C-alpha positions as CSV (number, residue, x, y, z in Angstrom):
1,M,23.2,98.0,4.2
2,S,24.8,100.2,1.3
3,E,23.6,99.6,-2.4
4,P,26.4,97.8,-4.4
5,G,27.9,100.3,-7.0
6,P,28.6,99.5,-10.6
7,H,32.0,98.2,-9.9
8,S,30.4,95.7,-7.3
9,S,27.7,94.6,-9.7
10,L,30.1,93.9,-12.6
11,M,32.2,91.8,-10.2
12,L,29.2,89.8,-8.9
13,E,28.3,89.1,-12.7
14,F,31.9,87.9,-13.0
15,A,31.3,85.7,-10.1
16,A,28.2,84.2,-11.4
17,Q,29.9,83.6,-14.9
18,A,32.9,82.1,-12.7
19,F,30.4,79.9,-10.8
20,Q,28.7,78.7,-14.5
21,A,32.2,77.8,-15.8
22,R,32.8,75.4,-12.6
23,N,35.8,78.0,-11.4
24,F,34.2,77.8,-7.8
25,Q,37.3,79.2,-6.4
26,L,37.5,82.4,-8.3
27,A,33.9,82.8,-7.5
28,A,34.5,82.4,-3.8
29,E,37.1,84.9,-4.0
30,I,35.0,87.6,-5.4
31,Y,32.2,86.7,-3.1
32,E,34.6,87.2,-0.1
33,R,35.8,90.4,-1.1
34,H,32.6,91.9,-1.2
35,L,31.7,90.6,2.3
36,Q,34.6,92.2,3.7
37,E,33.7,95.4,2.2
38,Q,30.2,95.1,4.0
39,K,32.0,94.6,7.4
40,A,30.9,98.0,8.4
41,G,27.1,97.2,8.1
42,P,25.1,94.0,8.3
43,A,26.1,91.1,5.7
44,D,24.0,90.1,2.9
45,W,22.9,86.7,3.8
46,A,22.2,85.6,0.5
47,L,25.8,86.6,-0.5
48,L,27.1,84.5,2.3
49,I,25.1,81.6,1.1
50,R,26.3,81.9,-2.4
51,G,30.0,82.3,-1.4
52,A,29.5,79.3,1.3
53,D,28.5,77.1,-1.8
54,C,31.3,78.1,-4.0
55,L,33.7,77.4,-1.0
56,A,32.2,73.9,-0.6
57,R,32.4,73.2,-4.0
58,S,36.0,74.3,-4.2
59,G,36.6,71.7,-1.3
60,K,37.3,74.5,1.6
61,L,34.5,72.9,3.6
62,H,35.8,74.6,7.0
63,D,35.5,77.9,5.5
64,A,32.2,77.2,4.0
65,C,31.0,76.3,7.4
66,D,32.0,79.7,8.8
67,L,30.0,81.5,6.1
68,Y,27.0,79.2,6.6
69,Q,27.2,80.0,10.5
70,R,27.3,83.8,9.5
71,A,24.2,83.2,7.4
72,A,22.5,81.4,10.3
73,A,23.3,84.2,12.5
74,Y,21.9,86.9,10.0
75,S,18.6,85.0,9.0
76,S,16.9,82.1,9.4
77,L,18.2,79.5,7.2
78,C,16.3,76.8,5.6
79,P,17.5,72.9,5.3
80,D,17.2,73.1,1.5
81,Q,20.2,75.9,1.5
82,L,22.6,73.3,2.9
83,G,22.1,70.9,0.0
84,T,25.3,71.9,-1.5
85,M,27.2,71.5,1.6
86,V,25.7,68.4,2.5
87,S,26.4,67.0,-1.2
88,C,30.2,68.2,-0.9
89,L,30.8,66.6,2.7
90,A,29.6,63.3,1.1
91,Q,31.5,63.5,-1.8
92,D,34.6,64.1,0.1
93,I,33.9,61.0,2.2
94,R,33.2,59.0,-1.2
95,T,36.5,60.0,-2.7
96,R,38.8,59.7,0.6
97,E,37.5,56.4,1.4
98,G,37.5,54.9,-2.1
99,L,33.9,53.8,-1.9
100,P,32.8,51.6,-4.6
101,L,30.4,52.5,-7.5
102,P,26.7,51.6,-6.7
103,N,25.4,48.4,-8.0
104,N,29.0,47.1,-8.0
105,Q,28.4,43.4,-7.7
106,S,31.9,42.5,-6.5
107,T,31.4,44.4,-3.2
108,W,28.6,41.8,-2.0
109,G,30.0,38.6,-3.0
110,I,28.9,35.8,-5.7
111,L,25.8,34.6,-4.0
112,T,24.0,37.7,-3.3
113,C,21.0,39.4,-5.1
114,G,21.7,42.4,-7.1
115,Q,18.4,44.1,-5.9
116,C,18.1,43.1,-2.2
117,Q,21.8,42.5,-1.7
118,G,20.9,39.3,0.5
119,F,21.6,35.8,-0.1
120,L,19.9,34.4,-3.3
121,C,16.6,32.8,-2.8
122,E,14.8,31.1,-5.9
123,P,17.3,32.8,-8.3
124,V,16.0,33.9,-11.6
125,T,18.6,34.8,-14.2
126,L,17.8,37.3,-17.0
127,P,18.8,37.3,-20.5
128,C,21.3,39.8,-19.8
129,G,23.2,37.4,-17.9
130,H,22.4,38.9,-14.2
131,T,20.7,36.8,-11.5
132,F,18.3,38.0,-8.6
133,C,15.7,36.7,-6.2
134,K,12.4,36.0,-7.9
135,K,10.6,38.0,-5.3
136,C,12.9,41.0,-6.0
137,L,12.2,40.9,-9.7
138,E,8.3,41.7,-8.9
139,S,9.3,44.8,-7.7
140,C,11.4,46.0,-10.4
141,R,10.4,48.4,-12.9
142,G,10.9,46.5,-16.3
143,Q,14.9,46.8,-16.2
144,C,17.8,45.1,-14.7
145,K,19.2,46.9,-11.9
146,L,22.9,46.3,-12.7
147,C,22.9,47.1,-16.5
148,R,19.3,48.3,-17.4
149,G,18.7,45.5,-19.7
150,S,15.0,44.6,-20.2
151,L,13.5,42.1,-17.7
152,E,11.3,40.4,-20.6
153,Q,11.7,36.8,-20.6
154,G,10.0,34.6,-23.4
155,G,7.9,37.3,-24.4
156,A,4.8,39.3,-22.7
157,G,2.8,37.4,-20.3
158,H,5.7,35.0,-19.2
159,H,6.6,34.9,-15.7
160,P,10.3,34.6,-14.6
161,R,11.4,31.0,-13.8
162,V,14.1,29.9,-11.3
163,N,17.5,29.0,-12.7
164,V,16.9,24.9,-12.0
165,V,20.8,24.3,-11.7
166,L,21.5,27.2,-9.6
167,C,18.7,26.7,-7.2
168,N,19.7,23.0,-6.8
169,I,23.0,24.1,-6.0
170,L,21.9,26.7,-3.5
171,S,19.8,24.0,-1.6
172,K,22.4,21.6,-1.7
173,W,25.5,23.5,-0.8
174,F,24.0,26.3,1.3
175,P,20.8,24.6,3.4
176,S,21.3,26.9,6.4
177,Q,21.6,30.2,4.4
178,V,18.4,28.9,2.1
179,Q,16.4,28.5,5.5
180,A,17.4,31.8,6.8
181,V,16.2,33.6,3.8
182,R,12.8,32.0,3.8
183,L,12.5,32.9,7.4
184,R,13.6,36.5,6.5
185,Q,10.7,36.6,3.9
186,E,8.1,35.5,6.5
187,G,9.4,38.0,8.9
188,N,8.9,40.6,6.1
189,A,5.4,39.5,5.2
190,L,4.6,39.6,9.3
191,F,6.3,43.2,9.5
192,K,3.8,44.5,6.8
193,D,0.9,43.1,8.6
194,S,2.1,45.1,11.6
195,R,2.8,41.7,13.4
196,L,6.0,43.0,14.7
197,E,6.5,40.4,17.6
198,E,6.1,37.7,15.3
199,A,8.3,39.1,12.8
200,L,11.0,39.6,15.4
201,A,10.7,36.0,16.5
202,K,11.4,35.0,12.6
203,Y,14.2,37.0,12.5
204,N,15.7,35.7,15.9
205,Q,15.3,32.3,14.2
206,A,17.0,33.4,11.1
207,T,19.9,34.9,12.9
208,D,20.4,31.9,15.0
209,L,20.9,29.9,11.7
210,V,23.1,32.3,10.1
211,S,25.0,34.9,12.2
212,C,26.8,36.6,9.5
213,D,24.0,38.1,7.2
214,H,23.9,41.9,7.3
215,L,20.7,41.8,5.9
216,L,19.2,39.9,8.9
217,Y,20.6,42.5,11.4
218,S,19.6,45.5,9.4
219,N,16.3,44.4,8.9
220,R,15.7,43.4,12.4
221,S,17.2,46.8,13.5
222,M,13.9,48.1,11.8
223,I,11.8,45.8,13.9
224,H,13.5,47.0,17.0
225,F,13.1,50.6,15.9
226,S,9.5,50.2,15.4
227,L,8.9,48.6,18.7
228,K,10.7,51.5,20.2
229,S,13.8,49.6,21.4
230,Y,16.2,52.0,20.2
231,E,19.3,50.8,21.9
232,R,18.6,47.4,20.3
233,A,17.8,48.9,17.1
234,L,21.2,50.7,17.3
235,Q,23.1,47.5,18.3
236,D,21.6,45.6,15.3
237,A,22.4,48.3,12.8
238,E,26.1,48.5,14.0
239,T,26.4,44.8,13.6
240,A,25.1,45.1,9.9
241,C,27.6,47.8,9.2
242,R,30.4,45.9,10.5
243,L,29.3,42.9,8.4
244,Q,28.7,44.9,5.2
245,P,30.2,48.3,5.4
246,C,28.9,49.6,2.0
247,W,25.0,48.6,2.8
248,V,23.4,52.0,2.6
249,K,20.0,50.8,4.7
250,S,22.4,49.7,7.7
251,H,24.0,53.1,8.0
252,L,20.6,54.7,7.5
253,R,19.0,52.8,10.5
254,K,22.1,53.5,12.6
255,A,21.6,57.2,11.6
256,Q,18.0,57.0,12.8
257,A,18.6,55.3,16.0
258,L,21.6,57.8,16.9
259,A,19.2,60.6,16.3
260,I,16.3,59.5,18.3
261,L,19.0,58.7,21.1
262,G,20.1,62.1,21.2
263,K,23.2,62.0,19.4
264,P,23.1,64.3,16.7
265,E,27.0,64.6,15.6
266,D,27.2,60.6,15.3
267,A,23.8,60.9,13.5
268,L,25.2,63.4,11.0
269,R,28.1,61.2,10.3
270,E,26.1,58.3,9.3
271,F,23.7,60.3,7.4
272,L,26.6,61.7,5.3
273,F,28.1,58.1,4.9
274,C,24.7,57.0,3.7
275,I,24.8,60.0,1.0
276,A,28.5,59.0,0.1
277,L,27.2,55.5,-0.9
278,D,23.8,56.6,-2.5
279,A,23.7,60.3,-3.4
280,D,20.0,60.0,-4.3
281,N,18.8,58.8,-0.9
282,K,16.1,61.3,0.0
283,T,15.7,60.4,3.4
284,A,19.5,60.6,4.3
285,N,19.5,63.9,2.4
286,T,16.6,65.2,4.5
287,E,17.9,64.5,7.7
288,A,21.4,65.5,7.1
289,Q,20.4,69.1,6.0
290,K,18.1,69.3,9.5
291,L,20.8,68.1,11.8
292,L,23.6,70.4,10.0
293,L,21.2,73.4,10.2
294,N,20.7,72.6,14.0
295,L,24.5,72.4,14.4
296,L,24.9,75.8,12.6
297,R,22.8,77.9,14.6
298,P,24.3,80.2,17.2
299,D,21.8,79.2,19.9
300,S,22.5,75.1,19.1
301,S,22.8,73.0,21.8
302,Q,22.7,69.8,20.2
303,G,26.4,69.2,19.4
304,N,29.4,70.4,18.6
305,L,30.2,71.6,14.7
306,P,33.8,71.4,14.7
307,N,33.5,67.7,16.0
308,I,31.4,67.1,12.9
309,L,33.9,68.3,10.7
310,E,36.6,66.1,11.9
311,I,35.6,63.6,9.3
312,V,36.2,66.3,6.7
313,P,39.6,67.1,5.9
314,H,41.2,70.5,5.5
315,P,41.7,71.3,1.7
316,Y,45.3,70.9,2.1
317,R,45.0,67.5,3.6
318,F,43.9,65.9,0.6
319,K,47.5,64.7,-0.5
320,G,48.1,62.9,2.9
321,N,44.6,61.1,2.8
322,L,45.1,60.0,-0.8
323,D,48.6,58.8,-0.1
324,L,46.9,56.8,2.8
325,L,44.8,55.1,0.4
326,G,47.3,54.1,-2.0
327,F,47.3,57.0,-4.6
328,S,49.9,59.8,-5.0
329,I,49.6,63.3,-6.6
330,P,52.4,64.1,-9.0
331,D,54.4,67.2,-8.0
332,S,53.8,68.8,-11.4
333,S,50.0,68.5,-10.4
334,L,50.7,70.2,-7.3
335,H,52.8,73.1,-8.8
336,R,49.9,73.4,-11.3
337,L,47.2,73.9,-8.5
338,N,49.4,76.1,-6.7
339,R,50.0,78.4,-9.9
340,V,46.2,78.5,-10.7
341,N,45.6,79.4,-7.1
342,M,48.2,82.3,-7.2
343,E,46.5,83.5,-10.5
344,N,43.2,83.6,-9.0
345,K,44.4,85.7,-6.1
346,K,45.9,88.0,-8.7
347,L,42.5,88.4,-10.3
348,L,41.4,90.5,-7.4
349,A,44.2,93.1,-7.6
350,L,42.0,95.8,-9.0
351,S,42.8,99.3,-8.5
352,A,40.0,101.4,-6.2
353,D,40.7,104.6,-7.9
354,N,40.4,103.3,-11.4
355,A,37.8,100.6,-10.7
356,P,35.1,101.7,-13.1
357,S,37.4,102.0,-16.1
358,D,39.4,98.9,-15.3
359,C,36.4,96.8,-14.9
360,N,35.1,98.1,-18.3
361,K,38.3,96.9,-19.8
362,V,37.8,93.5,-18.2
363,K,34.3,93.4,-19.5
364,E,35.1,94.5,-22.8
365,S,37.9,91.9,-23.2
366,F,35.5,89.1,-21.8
367,Q,32.9,89.9,-24.0
368,S,34.6,90.5,-27.3
369,P,34.5,87.4,-29.6
370,K,37.2,88.8,-31.8
371,N,39.7,88.7,-29.0
372,N,38.9,85.4,-27.9
373,P,37.9,83.0,-30.6
374,G,36.7,79.7,-29.5
375,L,37.3,80.0,-26.0
376,S,35.3,78.5,-23.2
377,V,33.6,80.8,-20.6
378,E,36.3,79.7,-17.9
379,N,39.3,80.5,-20.4
380,K,37.5,83.8,-21.2
381,L,37.4,84.6,-17.6
382,V,41.0,84.2,-17.0
383,S,42.2,85.8,-20.3
384,A,40.0,88.7,-19.4
385,T,41.2,89.0,-16.0
386,K,44.7,89.0,-17.1
387,A,44.1,92.3,-18.7
388,C,44.1,93.8,-15.4
389,L,47.5,92.4,-14.3
390,D,49.1,95.7,-15.7
391,I,46.8,97.9,-13.7
392,P,48.8,99.7,-11.0
393,S,47.3,98.6,-7.8
394,K,47.0,101.3,-4.9
395,R,45.2,98.7,-2.8
396,S,46.3,95.7,-0.9
397,L,45.3,92.3,-2.0
398,L,42.6,90.4,-0.3
399,K,44.1,87.8,1.9
400,R,42.3,84.7,3.7
401,K,45.1,83.4,5.7
402,W,46.9,81.7,2.8
403,S,50.4,81.8,4.5
404,S,49.2,80.6,7.6
405,D,47.4,77.7,5.8
406,D,50.5,77.0,3.8
407,E,52.8,77.0,6.9
408,E,50.7,74.6,8.8
409,Q,50.4,72.3,5.8
410,S,53.4,70.2,6.9
411,R,51.9,69.8,10.3
412,V,48.5,68.2,9.3
413,T,47.6,65.1,11.1
414,V,45.8,62.6,8.8
415,V,42.5,61.4,9.7
416,P,42.0,57.7,9.3
417,C,39.6,56.5,6.8
418,K,36.3,55.0,8.2
419,V,36.0,52.0,5.9
420,L,39.7,50.9,6.4
421,K,39.4,50.8,10.4
422,Q,40.9,47.4,11.4
423,D,37.6,46.3,13.2
424,V,35.8,46.5,10.1
425,P,36.6,43.9,7.7
426,A,37.0,44.4,3.7
427,A,33.4,44.0,2.1
428,S,34.2,41.8,-0.7
429,D,36.4,39.6,1.7
430,H,33.9,39.4,4.4
431,A,30.9,38.4,2.2
432,Q,33.0,35.5,0.7
433,D,34.0,34.1,3.9
434,S,30.7,34.7,5.7
435,V,29.0,32.0,3.6
436,S,29.7,28.1,4.9
437,V,29.5,25.6,2.2
438,S,28.2,22.1,2.7
439,P,30.3,19.1,2.6
440,H,28.7,17.7,-0.3
441,V,29.8,19.9,-2.9
442,D,30.6,18.0,-6.1
443,S,31.6,19.5,-9.8
444,S,29.2,17.4,-11.3
445,D,26.4,19.4,-10.1
446,L,27.7,22.0,-12.5
447,D,27.6,19.7,-15.7
448,C,26.2,20.5,-18.8
449,S,23.1,18.3,-19.6
450,L,24.1,18.0,-23.4
451,C,27.8,17.4,-23.3
452,M,27.9,16.0,-19.8
453,R,30.9,18.0,-19.1
454,L,31.6,21.2,-16.8
455,L,29.7,24.1,-18.1
456,Y,31.9,26.5,-20.1
457,E,30.4,29.8,-21.1
458,P,27.0,29.0,-19.3
459,V,24.0,30.4,-20.8
460,T,20.4,30.2,-19.0
461,M,17.4,30.0,-21.0
462,P,14.3,31.8,-20.1
463,C,12.7,28.5,-19.1
464,G,15.5,28.1,-16.3
465,H,17.7,25.5,-18.0
466,T,21.2,26.1,-18.2
467,Y,23.8,24.9,-21.1
468,C,27.2,25.5,-22.4
469,L,27.0,28.2,-25.0
470,K,28.4,26.1,-27.9
471,C,26.1,23.3,-26.8
472,L,23.0,25.6,-26.9
473,E,23.7,26.9,-30.2
474,R,24.5,23.8,-31.8
475,C,20.7,22.4,-30.5
476,L,19.2,25.6,-31.7
477,D,20.6,24.8,-35.2
478,H,18.4,22.0,-35.3
479,N,15.4,22.9,-33.2
480,P,14.6,26.2,-32.0
481,K,13.3,24.6,-28.6
482,C,14.8,24.2,-25.2
483,P,16.5,20.4,-25.2
484,L,15.0,19.7,-21.7
485,C,11.3,21.1,-21.2
486,K,10.8,21.6,-25.0
487,E,9.8,25.5,-24.8
488,D,9.8,27.4,-27.9
489,L,12.7,29.6,-28.0
490,C,12.0,31.2,-31.3
491,E,12.1,34.9,-29.9
492,Y,15.1,34.1,-27.9
493,L,16.9,32.8,-31.0
494,A,15.7,35.9,-33.1
495,K,17.1,38.3,-30.6
496,R,20.6,36.5,-30.3
497,T,21.1,37.6,-27.0
498,F,23.3,34.7,-25.5
499,C,24.6,36.2,-22.4
500,K,26.6,34.2,-20.1
501,T,25.4,33.7,-16.6
502,E,27.9,35.5,-14.4
503,L,26.9,34.2,-11.2
504,M,27.5,30.7,-12.5
505,E,30.7,31.5,-14.1
506,D,32.0,33.0,-10.8
507,L,31.0,30.0,-8.7
508,I,32.9,27.5,-11.1
509,A,35.8,29.9,-11.0
510,S,35.6,30.2,-7.2
511,Y,34.9,26.4,-6.3
512,F,36.3,24.4,-8.9
513,P,39.4,26.4,-10.4
514,E,41.3,23.4,-11.4
515,E,38.4,21.5,-13.5
516,L,37.8,24.9,-15.0
517,K,41.2,25.1,-16.2
518,D,41.2,21.5,-17.6
519,R,37.9,22.4,-19.4
520,K,39.2,25.7,-20.9
521,R,42.3,23.8,-22.1
522,V,40.2,21.1,-23.9
523,Y,38.1,24.2,-25.5
524,E,41.4,25.9,-26.5
525,E,42.7,22.9,-28.2
526,E,39.5,22.3,-30.0
527,I,39.8,25.8,-31.3
528,A,43.2,25.4,-32.2
529,E,42.3,22.5,-34.1
530,L,39.5,24.3,-35.8
531,S,41.8,27.0,-36.7
532,N,44.0,25.1,-38.8
533,L,43.7,25.9,-42.4
534,N,45.9,23.1,-43.9
535,E,44.2,20.0,-41.9
536,N,40.3,19.2,-41.3
537,V,39.5,22.6,-43.2
538,P,35.9,23.0,-43.5
539,I,34.2,22.4,-47.0
540,F,31.1,24.0,-48.2
541,V,29.7,21.7,-51.3
542,C,27.8,24.0,-53.3
543,T,29.0,26.1,-56.4
544,M,32.2,27.3,-58.1
545,A,34.1,29.9,-56.3
546,Y,37.2,32.0,-57.6
547,P,40.0,33.8,-56.2
548,T,39.0,37.6,-55.7
549,V,35.6,36.9,-57.0
550,P,32.6,37.7,-54.5
551,C,30.4,34.8,-53.5
552,P,27.3,35.3,-51.4
553,L,25.8,32.5,-49.7
554,H,22.4,31.6,-48.4
555,I,23.0,29.2,-45.1
556,F,20.2,27.3,-43.8
557,E,21.1,23.8,-43.0
558,P,22.1,22.9,-39.5
559,C,25.5,21.5,-40.3
560,Y,26.5,24.8,-42.5
561,R,25.0,27.1,-39.6
562,L,27.7,25.2,-37.2
563,M,30.4,25.4,-39.8
564,I,30.0,29.4,-40.3
565,R,29.9,29.8,-36.7
566,R,33.1,28.0,-36.0
567,C,34.6,30.0,-38.6
568,M,33.7,33.2,-37.1
569,E,34.8,32.0,-33.4
570,T,38.1,30.8,-34.4
571,G,39.0,34.2,-36.1
572,T,40.2,32.5,-39.4
573,K,36.6,33.4,-41.1
574,Q,37.8,31.0,-43.9
575,F,36.4,27.9,-45.5
576,G,36.7,26.0,-48.4
577,M,34.1,25.8,-51.5
578,C,34.0,22.9,-53.8
579,I,31.6,21.4,-56.3
580,G,29.9,18.2,-55.5
581,D,30.8,14.9,-56.7
582,S,28.8,11.5,-57.0
583,V,31.7,9.6,-55.8
584,K,33.9,11.3,-53.5
585,G,31.2,13.9,-52.0
586,F,33.0,16.9,-53.6
587,V,35.9,17.4,-56.2
588,D,39.5,17.5,-55.6
589,Y,39.9,21.2,-56.5
590,G,38.1,24.3,-54.8
591,C,38.7,28.0,-53.6
592,I,39.1,29.3,-50.1
593,L,36.3,31.7,-49.2
594,E,36.9,34.5,-46.4
595,I,33.7,35.8,-44.6
596,R,33.4,39.6,-45.1
597,N,30.1,39.9,-43.0
598,V,27.2,37.5,-42.0
599,E,23.7,38.7,-41.5
600,F,21.4,36.6,-39.2
601,F,17.8,36.2,-39.6
602,A,14.9,35.4,-36.6
603,D,14.8,31.8,-37.6
604,G,18.6,30.9,-37.5
605,R,19.2,31.4,-41.2
606,S,21.8,33.6,-42.4
607,V,23.3,35.4,-45.6
608,V,27.2,35.1,-45.9
609,D,29.1,37.6,-47.6
610,S,32.4,36.2,-48.8
611,I,35.0,36.5,-51.4
612,G,37.4,34.1,-52.8
613,R,41.1,34.0,-51.7
614,R,43.3,30.9,-52.7
615,R,43.0,27.7,-54.7
616,F,43.7,24.1,-53.2
617,K,43.8,20.9,-54.0
618,V,42.4,18.0,-51.9
619,I,44.8,15.7,-50.3
620,Q,42.2,13.7,-47.8
621,H,38.4,14.0,-47.8
622,R,37.1,14.0,-44.4
623,Q,33.9,14.5,-42.2
624,R,33.4,16.4,-39.0
625,D,30.0,17.3,-37.1
626,G,28.1,16.7,-40.1
627,Y,29.9,18.7,-42.6
628,N,32.7,17.9,-44.9
629,T,36.2,18.7,-44.1
630,A,39.4,18.0,-46.3
631,D,43.2,18.2,-45.7
632,I,44.3,20.3,-48.6
633,E,47.5,22.1,-50.4
634,Y,47.5,25.2,-51.8
635,I,47.8,25.8,-55.6
636,E,50.1,28.7,-57.2
637,D,50.9,29.8,-60.7
638,E,54.3,28.8,-62.2
639,K,56.4,32.0,-63.0
640,V,58.1,32.5,-66.3
641,H,60.9,34.8,-67.3
642,G,62.7,36.1,-70.3
643,E,61.3,35.8,-73.6
644,D,58.5,33.6,-72.3
645,Y,57.3,36.4,-70.1
646,V,57.3,38.8,-73.2
647,Q,55.3,36.4,-75.1
648,L,52.7,35.9,-72.0
649,L,52.5,39.8,-71.5
650,S,51.4,40.0,-75.4
651,L,48.8,37.2,-75.0
652,H,47.6,38.8,-72.0
653,D,46.9,42.0,-73.2
654,A,45.2,40.5,-76.4
655,V,43.1,38.2,-74.5
656,Y,41.9,41.0,-71.9
657,D,40.8,43.3,-74.7
658,Q,38.9,40.4,-76.4
659,A,36.9,39.6,-72.9
660,Y,36.6,43.4,-72.2
661,N,34.9,43.8,-76.1
662,W,32.7,40.8,-75.5
663,F,31.4,42.3,-72.1
664,N,30.6,45.4,-73.8
665,S,28.8,43.7,-76.1
666,L,26.2,42.3,-73.9
667,K,22.7,43.3,-73.4
668,P,22.6,46.3,-71.1
669,Q,20.1,44.5,-68.8
670,L,22.4,41.3,-68.7
671,R,25.5,43.6,-68.0
672,S,23.4,45.5,-65.1
673,R,22.7,42.2,-63.6
674,I,26.3,40.9,-63.9
675,L,27.6,44.2,-62.5
676,G,25.6,44.1,-59.4
677,H,26.3,40.6,-58.5
678,F,30.2,40.6,-59.5
679,G,30.9,44.1,-59.6
680,P,32.8,45.8,-62.5
681,M,35.7,44.0,-64.4
682,P,39.0,44.5,-62.6
683,A,41.7,46.5,-64.6
684,K,45.0,44.8,-66.0
685,D,47.6,44.3,-63.6
686,S,50.9,46.3,-64.1
687,E,52.7,42.8,-63.0
688,L,51.3,39.7,-64.2
689,Q,52.8,37.4,-61.6
690,I,52.6,39.4,-58.5
691,N,49.7,37.5,-57.5
692,P,50.0,33.6,-57.0
693,N,46.6,33.3,-58.5
694,G,47.3,35.2,-61.7
695,P,45.3,38.6,-62.7
696,A,42.1,39.2,-61.1
697,W,40.2,39.6,-64.5
698,C,40.7,36.2,-65.5
699,W,38.7,34.8,-62.6
700,W,36.0,37.4,-63.1
701,I,35.5,36.7,-66.8
702,L,35.4,33.0,-65.7
703,A,32.7,33.7,-63.2
704,V,30.9,35.7,-65.9
705,L,31.0,33.2,-68.7
706,P,27.9,31.0,-68.8
707,L,29.9,27.6,-68.6
708,E,28.7,24.4,-66.7
709,S,30.6,24.0,-63.2
710,R,32.6,21.1,-64.6
711,A,33.6,23.2,-67.4
712,Q,34.8,25.9,-65.2
713,L,36.8,23.1,-62.8
714,P,39.9,22.6,-64.9
715,F,40.7,26.5,-64.8
716,L,41.2,26.2,-60.9
717,A,43.6,23.4,-61.3
718,M,45.9,25.0,-64.0
719,T,49.1,26.2,-62.6
720,S,50.3,28.1,-66.0
721,L,48.7,31.6,-66.6
722,K,49.5,31.1,-70.4
723,D,47.4,27.8,-70.5
724,R,44.6,29.5,-68.6
725,L,44.6,32.4,-71.1
726,T,44.7,30.3,-74.1
727,S,41.7,28.6,-72.6
728,I,39.7,31.7,-72.1
729,K,40.4,33.1,-75.6
730,R,38.9,29.9,-76.9
731,V,36.0,29.9,-74.7
732,L,35.5,33.8,-76.0
733,L,35.8,33.0,-79.7
734,F,33.3,30.1,-79.3
735,M,30.8,32.3,-77.6
736,R,31.4,34.9,-80.1
737,R,30.5,32.4,-83.1
738,T,27.6,31.1,-81.3
739,R,25.8,34.4,-80.3
740,P,22.9,34.9,-82.3
741,R,22.7,37.9,-84.7
């Protein structure tokens, strides 16, 4: 084999750069050109493998197999060198057949464990809201398999406890399935002790009770395999695959049985399907690489490689297969793909006579940062090779049957998808239909033990008890313990991870849709009633509040915790603020506050950052759930015009200057405290009557002035800006006279 010249070395460098930029088609073209130049002598098997890897990654799996076969003929391939080909074959299956993502709970049905994918046994609900078998959680590594959330329940040293409501439902509604799961667990324990015949008997009993559980047949297939009953192992594995097409272990056991029964082609197909479902399955990857290597060898007698590739479409068959699955490729995308292919082929049109100088030109264009500012590696490759398009070509371009493939594109026969065969039911539909429900189903089994209504947004505590989210929050406002078992929930309250129990929500939606619809309607009516800012407006009886003035609050009483939470849930984020009254409970005038932010503490207390918005007058005093409410009407300043407005403007400017001078005359320490609490004094408004509450600085100065609440209250009731300014002027004059000298 001849040594590569400088032109060849440079192009190989470009191929490596193209591979790094994920332009696999360009890299494959360069590698194949070198291989054609080496036809006179023995091919470089390492170059064959690199070219084959590029072809496989670009979707040309048939062409990649040709190069792998040539490499196998020249040298002894290792199974690891076929990892790229196996991965691409599996990825092709995953794409064509629309396989679900791993850990997709909807694929398995409502009542299946997210870990073992079998019917739930002793269900435990985690703080994240996902539910698993209790035994499955013992094998987890501290994280939820579905969302990677922590498995911690109630702090360190606490063992997971079963979901009480869900456990009762499963036992009452699905007694046969629960008994079958117990038999399966007993069989698993016997299998671990190598008592295979006894384990097989347990599984036979389980399949007699439940004949449509894929997990039973999959595990029984493993027992038959251990007993060297390979035909029975294959039958059970095939049954499991039909019941649940997306269960990896079923396909893995089917592939292992096929391999030992001398059917390498079928075994390889199943191993590839396993990898398509789970790319990290080491067993499937290893076995698939070994089988593919045996089929690639020239002296192979174990199978026919073209038959294996029947499951793999030709690169030009992608559109047909995607159409079969209900997808379509826009014509503009197809034209763009064809244009890219043609440009990539032009990149190889280099002159043989001028090769060194031309390649230097390409290299200089590629490496020059001045000519290619901000370009990615792939864009630099394209821009660099375009510099060669003006080179007069004295050599024919490299051709790889492009025209013949294009002509055959319209005559391609679409290979049907494996998962969409008629004899294989859809996974989610079958999982739902396969579970028979006991006639003793009653919606009262899913009632909240606090409100005695159907669970709405159910949340399960670490102790295993389940409540409506709103009911639970109200209970924790008063006492951070479980209402039923009195277990301490302080840590749970501190984290505030109120995640809904997804499985219970799905059960209610599936079996009691009408009851859930009525329950949701009642909840929405309650929210609509709480959202009304004219009737039954929540009233916080505390201190004076003014429009535009910040009002920070410390919330610790249970009734006000509920009030603030409801304001946030409804989306209004508003409530009224009034000072107390010994007769009525609270006075007849107040200010609406809007919540800007809420900071919660571990013990349930919170600090609310609010600001005043509108003034109101109380029409009717009321109470709701322990806190005060009121029917209100809003107050606005009366507008004046003409000469009255000119006089009002003059008075406004004079009082503003008076208030400004008074504030600046305060001691620096006092001024700093005021600025830290209320912020700086607002500037004068350009238009006095644009705000229905009047200028913002008036309310700021009233909040700052050292007046009692009863003395400040009349200012809220005033609808005349002139009267308010006059009263502020009198207070400032009084403060100036009484100030110590």
